[in-house]
Steps between C-alpha positions, in 0.01 A plus 500: 500500500501146632762286326370234262659156504426307183507130583417160351320226693743235622810712433754447781680826413169682536436347842851600606438858380180518704690374805765771458238774472308360799818470708581865423149615594426622147138497386447400137233382258575151365355444153503155343581555134384149411148597605502862381596541133499881519746483791719260301511749213575786741786299654644435153460867407685636803770233524557391141462134594244244618668361810379535856544629756500856380462791739355836393559770760405848384747570215729208587485147359689192616447203273576127526695528823630283783426578867845654553440731202178621659672557835767710323232690302316587822820624667637688198172685449428550873154353453398408853 
């Protein structure tokens, strides 16, 4: 399953998350939750909050994170 990155247009944290994934050679599907209400509800359902970025990767969820949190998540879960 390709990871899903829930983002919001204009969100600097979201842009940083995309840069981390790109830098690590990780393919992902970015979904703008401001344009897709169903995706916004899905993000809230899996994370318990409404903040982006939120990453859904198989059965793992990382919500409202900084770039260094994503780097650690990738390493801890051996996701390359």
